[in-house]
C-alpha positions in Angstrom: 55.6 -39.4 22.7 57.3 -42.7 22.9 56.3 -45.0 25.6 59.9 -45.8 26.3 60.5 -42.3 27.6 57.8 -42.8 30.3 59.3 -46.2 31.2 62.7 -44.6 31.5 61.3 -41.9 33.8 59.6 -44.6 35.9 62.9 -46.5 36.0 64.6 -43.3 37.4 62.0 -43.2 40.2 59.7 -40.5 38.8 56.0 -40.8 39.7 53.3 -40.2 37.1 52.9 -36.5 37.9 56.7 -35.8 38.0 57.3 -37.8 34.8 54.6 -35.7 33.1 56.1 -32.4 34.2 59.8 -33.4 33.6 59.4 -35.5 30.4 56.1 -35.1 28.6 55.2 -31.5 29.2 58.5 -30.0 27.8 58.3 -32.0 24.6 54.6 -31.0 24.2 55.4 -27.4 24.7 58.3 -27.4 22.2 55.9 -29.0 19.7 53.0 -26.6 20.0 54.8 -23.3 20.7 55.5 -22.3 17.1 51.8 -22.9 16.2 50.7 -21.1 19.3 52.9 -18.1 18.6 51.3 -17.6 15.2 47.8 -18.1 16.4 48.3 -15.8 19.4 49.6 -12.9 17.2 46.9 -13.5 14.7 44.3 -13.2 17.5 45.8 -9.9 18.6 45.6 -8.6 15.1 42.0 -9.7 14.8 40.9 -7.7 17.8 40.8 -4.7 15.4 37.9 -6.3 13.6 36.0 -7.2 16.8 35.8 -3.5 17.8 33.4 -2.9 15.0 31.1 -5.7 16.1 30.6 -5.5 19.8 33.3 -4.0 22.1 35.4 -0.8 22.0 39.0 -1.6 21.5 41.9 0.3 20.1 40.7 0.6 16.6 37.2 1.7 17.7 38.7 4.3 20.0 40.8 5.7 17.2 37.6 6.0 15.1 36.0 7.9 18.0 39.0 10.3 18.2 38.9 10.7 14.4 35.2 11.6 14.5 35.8 14.2 17.3 39.0 15.8 15.9 38.5 15.3 12.1 42.2 14.2 12.0 42.3 10.8 10.4 46.0 10.5 9.8 47.3 10.8 13.4 44.8 8.4 15.0 45.1 5.7 12.4 48.9 5.9 12.3 49.2 5.8 16.0 46.8 2.7 16.1 48.9 1.0 13.5 52.1 1.7 15.4 50.6 0.3 18.7 49.4 -2.9 17.0 52.8 -3.3 15.2 54.7 -2.8 18.5 52.4 -5.2 20.4 52.6 -7.9 17.7 56.4 -7.6 17.5 56.8 -7.6 21.3 54.6 -10.7 21.6 56.4 -12.4 18.7 59.9 -11.7 20.2 58.9 -12.9 23.7 57.4 -16.1 22.3 60.4 -16.7 20.1 62.7 -16.2 23.1 60.6 -18.8 25.1 60.8 -21.2 22.1 64.6 -20.8 21.9 64.9 -21.3 25.7 62.9 -24.5 25.6 64.6 -26.0 22.5 67.6 -28.0 23.5 69.3 -27.7 20.1 69.1 -23.9 20.0 69.9 -22.8 23.6 73.4 -22.2 25.0 75.0 -24.9 27.0 77.3 -24.5 29.9 79.7 -27.4 30.4 82.1 -27.0 33.4 82.3 -23.3 33.1 82.6 -23.2 29.3 79.8 -21.6 27.3 79.0 -23.6 24.1 76.6 -22.4 21.4 
């Protein structure tokens, strides 16, 4: 971030903490949010692999159900649908947050007129 922005915040009377939360943090969040979204969704998808190593997660539980009922199709399809819905829900929510924080993509209200 440019040092001139912090100088401008100090000229407006912001302290160091307020300048961080009002100037530095929004710019940093806008920069890291697209990368964070991809990593977060990737991490959710990788939990299916973790279930085979140590903990029981959704995929491991579907294997247990498949072993008890001998019905492989239903448990695996339901697990895939749950992971698909979860990843899409997280992706949409983080995209909405990214859009809300990006000043170029959000709606602007100027004296009662909505501009896009």
